[in-house]
N, C-alpha and C positions, 0 to 999 in steps of 0.2 A: 480355561479352554472351553468349558461348557457354556460360556457366553457367546461363543462363535456361532455364526449363522448355521454352519453345517451341523453342529451338535443340536441346535434347536430344531432343525428340520428332521433329523433322524430320530430324535427322542420322541417326536410327536407322531411318528409313523405307526399305523396299526400293523398287526401281524400280517394281514393280507397284503398291505402295501409294501411291507418289508420283503416278503417272499417274491412279490411281483418284480420289484426293483432288482433283486438278486438275479432273477431269471433273465431280465433284460441285459444286465451287465455281463452275464455268462454268454448269452447269445451273441453279443457284440464283441466278445473277447476283450473286454476292458479289465485286464488282470489287475492293474494298479488300482483302478477305481474300486474294484471288488474287494481288494485287500483293505483299502482305506475304509470302505463301507462296513465290512465285517468287524474291523478293529474298533471302530467308533460305536457300533452296536454293542460290543462287549463292555463298553464303559458304563452301560446301564447298570451293570452289576459289579464291575471291578473298576477301581479308581487308578487311572494311569496318568503320569506326568506327561508333559509334551515330549520330553526326551525319550521316555519309555515307549510312547506311542510311535514315535518316529522309528525307533529301533525295531519294533515289531513289524513294521511295514516295509522299511527299506533295507533292513538287515545291515545297517552301518551306523556308526556313532553320529549323534546329532551335533551340528555346528551352526553358527550364525549364517554361514554361507549356504548350508543345506536348507536352513529354515525358510529362505526365500522361495525355493522350489516347493517346499512342503506347503507353504501358504497358498501358492498358486494352484497346486493340485487339490487342496481342500476347497478352494474357491470354485474351481471347475466342476468338482463333484457336486458342490452345493447348487450350482447353476443347473446341472443335469437333473437333480432331484426336484428343484423348483419348477422346471419346465414340465416335468411329469405331473406334479401336484396341480399346477395351473391347468393343464390339459384335462385332468380328471375333474377339477372344479367346473370347467366350462362344459364338459359332457353332462355333468349333473345339472348344471343350470339349464342347459338345453332341454333336458327331460322334465324339469320341475318348474321352470319360469314360464308360465303361460303368457305373460306379457311379451316376452321375447319371441315366443312362437307366433303369436298373433301379429307382431310387427313384421316378422319375416314373411308371413302369409300376405300381408299388405305389399311388401317389397316384391314378392313374386307376381302379384297382379299388376304392379307398376311395370315390371320388366316385360310382361307378356301383353301389356296394354289392354287388359280385360276391363273395360270401362264399367260395365254393369256390376261385375263382381267387386271391383275396387270401390265403387260408391257404396255398395251394401256393407262391405267390410269396414269402411271408414265410419259410416253412420252407426253401425253396431258397436264399434269400439268406443266411440264418443260416449255412448250411453253406458256401456259396460265399465268404463274407467272414468266416470264422471267426477270421482273424488281425486283423480290424479292429473292435475293441470299440466305438469311438466310433460307427462307422456302424451296427453292430448295435443299439446303444442307440437311435439315431434311428429305426430300423425298428420296434423293440419298442415305443417310445413311441407311434408312429403306430398300430400294431396294437392296443395297449392301449386307446387312446382309441376305436377302432372297436368293440372288445368291449363297452365301457361303453354304447354307443349301439345295440347290436344288439337285435333282437326275440327273441333266444333266451330259453329258460327260465332261471330263476335258477340252477338247477343247472348248466346248460351254461355260463353266463357265469362261474360260480364255478370250474369246471374250467379254462376258458380263461384266466381271470385268474390262476389258480395257476401256469400255465405262463409267463404274462407276467411275473409277479413273480420266478420262479426265473431266467428268462432275463435280466431287467433287473439283478437282484442280481449274477449271475455276470459279466455284461458290465461292470457298474459296477466290480466288484472288479478286473477286468482293466484297465479304462481308468484307474482310480486308480493301479494299479501302474505303468503306463506314464507317467502324469503325474508321479508321484513320481520316477521314474527320469530323466525329462526335466528336472525341477527340479534334481536332483543334477548333471546334465550342465551346465546353465547356471551352477550354483554353481561347478563346476570351472573353467569358462571365465572367469568373473569373477575367480576366484583366480589363474588363469594371467596375465591381463592386469594384475592388481594387482602380481604379482611382477615383471613386466616393468618396471613403473614404479618400484617401491619396493625391489626386491632380495630381498624375503621375502614369503611367503604371508600373506594376510589371515587365513586359517583353515587350520590344518594338516589336510589331507585325505590319508590314506594308503590304499593298496590293502589293506593288512593289516587296517585298521579295518573295511573293508566286504567283505572276502573271503568271509565266511560268507554275508552277505546276497546277494552276487552269485552265489555258487555254488549257493545254494538257491532262487534266483529261477526259478519254473517258466515264466514268460511270457518268450518269447524276445526280443520287442521291448524289454521293460523291461530285461532283462539286457544287451542291446546298448547302451542309453543309459548304464547304469552304467559299462560298460567304455569306452565312447567318452569319457565324462567324465574318467575316470582317465587314459586315454591322452593326451588333450589337456593335462591338467594337468601330466603328467610329460614332455611332448614334448621339451623341450630341456634336461633334466637331464644331468649328466655320464654318460659311458658306463658302463652297469651291466647285465650280461647277465641278472641276476636279474629286472630290471624288464621284460624283454621278454616275460615270461610272460603279462601281461595284454594285450599287443598280439596275441599268438597266440590268446588266448581271444576277443579281439575279431574276429579273422579268422574263427574257427570260427563265431561267432554271426552274422556278416554273411553267410556262406555259407548258414547255416540260414534266415535271413530271405529271401534271394533264392530259395531253393527253395520257400518258402511262396507267394511271389508276385513277379512282375516289378515290382510297385508299389514294392518295396524296393530298386530299382536305385540311387536316390540314396544310400540308407543304406549299401549295399555299397560304392559309390564313395567315400563319405566315409571309411569305415573303411580301405579300401586306401590312400587318400591319406595318412591319418594314419600308418599303418604304414610306408609308403614314406618319408615325411618323417622319421620317427624314425630309420630306417636311414641316411638321407642325413646327418642331423645327427651321427651317430656315425662317419661317414666310410665306411660300407659301401655304396658307390654301386651295386655290382653287385647286391647283395641288394635295395636300394631299387628298382632298375629292373625287377626281376621283378614287383613289385607294381604299379608304374606301368604296365608293359606289359599286365598282366592287366586292369587297370582300363580302359586305353585301348582294348583289343581289344573290350571289351563296350559301348563307346559307339556308338550309332547315328550315322552321318555328320552328320545334321541337328542333333545335339546337341553337336557338338564344342566350340562356343563356351562351353557351360555348364560344361565341365570344362577350361577353358583353363589354369587354374592347375596342374592335374596334368600336362598336356602340357608346360607351360613348365618345371616342376620336373624332369620326365623329360629334357627337352632340356639343362637345366643339368648334370645328372648325366652325360649322354652327352659333353658337352664336357669335363668333368673327367676322363673316362675316355679322352679323345682320340678318340672315335668321332664325328668331325666331320661326315662325310657323312650319317650317320643323323640327327644333330642338325639339320642344315640341312634335311633331308627332312621332318622332323616340323614344323619351323618353317613350311614351306610350307602345312601344313594350316590355319594360322591367318591366312594372308595376306589372305583375303577378309574376315574378321571385323574385322581391325584398322583397316580403312578408316573404320568408323563408331563405333569405340570407342577413345577417347583413352587410357583406363587400360590396356586390352589392348595398344594400340600401344606404350605405354611399357614394359610388361612384356616384350613381344616384343623390343623394342630391347635391353633389358638382357640377354636370352638371346643375342641376336645378337652383342652385344658380348663376352659370355663365350666364345662359339665362336671369334670372331676373336682374342680375347686368347690363348687356349690354342693357336691356330694361329700366333701371333706375327705377326699381320697388322696392323701399326700403321696403315697408310694407311686401311684400312677402318674401324678404330676411330675415328680422327680425323674421317673423313668422316661417320660416323653421328652423332657428337657435334656436329659443326658444323651439321648439319641440324636439330637439336632445339631447340625453344623452351623455354628454362629456366624461363620464367614459368609453364608448364603442369605442371611436375614437382613431385612431393612431395619433402620434404627428403632422405629416404633415397635417392631416385632421383638427386638432384643430387650427393650424395656418391659414389654408385656411378660416375656418369659422370666425375667429376673424378679419382677414383682410377684408373679405366681410362685416362684421359688421361695420368696420370703414368706408368703402365706402358707406354703407347704410346711415350712419350718415351724410356723405358729401352730399348725394342726398337730405337729409332733412334739409340741412344747419345747422346742429348741429355740428359746427366745434369744439367746446370744447369737446364734447363727443368723437369725432373721435380722437382728439389730446390725450386725457387721455387714451383711449383704446390702441392706438399704443404705447404709452410710457409704459404702463403696460405690453404689450406683449414683447417689447424689453428687459425689465428688468426681465422677467419671466425666471424661470429655464427651462421651456419648450424650449424657444428659445436659451438660452445660452448653454445648455448642451445636450438636447435630439435630436435636429434637426437643427444643425448649417448650414446644406445645404441651408436652407431658410433664413439665417441671411442677406446675401447681398441684396436680393430683399426687405426684410422687412425694412432694413435701408434706402433703396431708397424711399419706400413708406412713411416711417417715416419723411424723409426730406420734401417730398411734402406736407404731412399733417401738419407739423409744419409751413411751409410757408403759407398754407391756413389759419391756426389758427391766425398767426400773421397779415396777410393781411385782414382777415375778409371777404374774398371772394375767389371764385375758380379761381384764376388767379395768375401767378407768375410775379414778376418784372424782368427786364432784368438782374439785378445783381444775382437774385435767379436762373434764367435760366442758367447763366454761372456757378454758384456754382454746380447746379445739373449736368450739363454736365461733370464737373471735377469728381464729385462723381461717376457718372455712369461709366465712363471709368475705375475707380478703381474697381468697383464691378462686371461689366458684363464680368466676366472672361471666358476663354475657358472651364474651368471645369464645369460650369453650364450655358451654353448659353440658354437652354430651359426656364430659368427664365425670359428672355426678353419677352416671350409671355405668361407668367403666368397671368391668367385672372385678379386678383385684381390689379396687377401692370399695365397691358396693359390698363384696363379700366380707371384707374386714369390718365395715360399719355394722353389718348384720350380726357378725360374731360378737361384737362389743355392745350390741343393742344401742348403738348411737343413732339418734333420730336424724 
């Protein structure tokens, strides 16, 4: 039920939005909608089945025939809430989107045929938004259509249209360059995901092949997307210092964009996130955190949830560096947002588990896991939880429990079919746990260390190098003093 649109909408409402919608429903005497709304709000704290929810609202037993009407009512209420939220977003946009305001000012001068004011507004906006070719094209098209309809002499219209043509051609060239660069970026992402699934790229895209194009690209935003594409594509390749060159070029370009306009804050953040992630993958957590910290410091407090993944990755690095107090402090920044976001809550719990794992706090690990509803987790999350549980048993010297848990996980359908990406690291952990179980202590013999080294070379492939720094695996290696 909680996957339905109506539940997602209501769960994300703030207290103020909730109260306002209730008042509207009361004013309009929507008794059924009000009952539906209040019943769904209650599911934030109480779990109801579909049948129980139906009974509370309609006061009669649920049947398949009644369910059709139930779905219709839920859909209509969802439409009502959506329309309200969209209206609120538009109001906010009108107040905060200066570009939208300036465009409407231009439209006003067009409607009133205020030629002088129109020319001044058009010229001013071209300068003000010199970095935004798409917006400039919109303005030029509006101005060009005005010139066609003016009562000016043919010579005057010719002169004005000459400027319009030059502006539009220049802006279109800039816009096309950015669009081509974005197309390249999406192509790189598609290749990256394809490699994750198949072990090799669909198309071989190298920095060397496009180096000249990127270097000679005069439009900063276009250059940014070319570099962002390559940086995403090569994100989790094996450690190679030579490849860091385009990450540093991306950094320089992102800084240039931000200097042009605060509008490019999301692009700056995305670049710094990718650079930090790259350093995390190669194990340089200190360097990664320099970029994460710079990114986080520039985030307005109201937008923290929009950059939650960067904050969470930063917290992961802090726990790996044993800076637990700071990690837990940053986790508190997200406590408010996890209440209404199941995905964020799950990511939050994973980082919390990582902190307690490196703090050797087995009781907290097991408590967090016990409270979680496994039915709501993604496959990779379930694997992470179960591996942390194995490690918690090791902390408590419950070697047999750890051994049985890892064997059950290895044999499970979850591991074999649903998330094979995590099979290599799980098999490495399985080997280590088996050795501990056989030895009766958290130490490997010289022969076992040699066997592990051979197995590791087989499993630590170029395809998934980030798994070398996967918290459950990294923690166990550190406990066993395995290089």
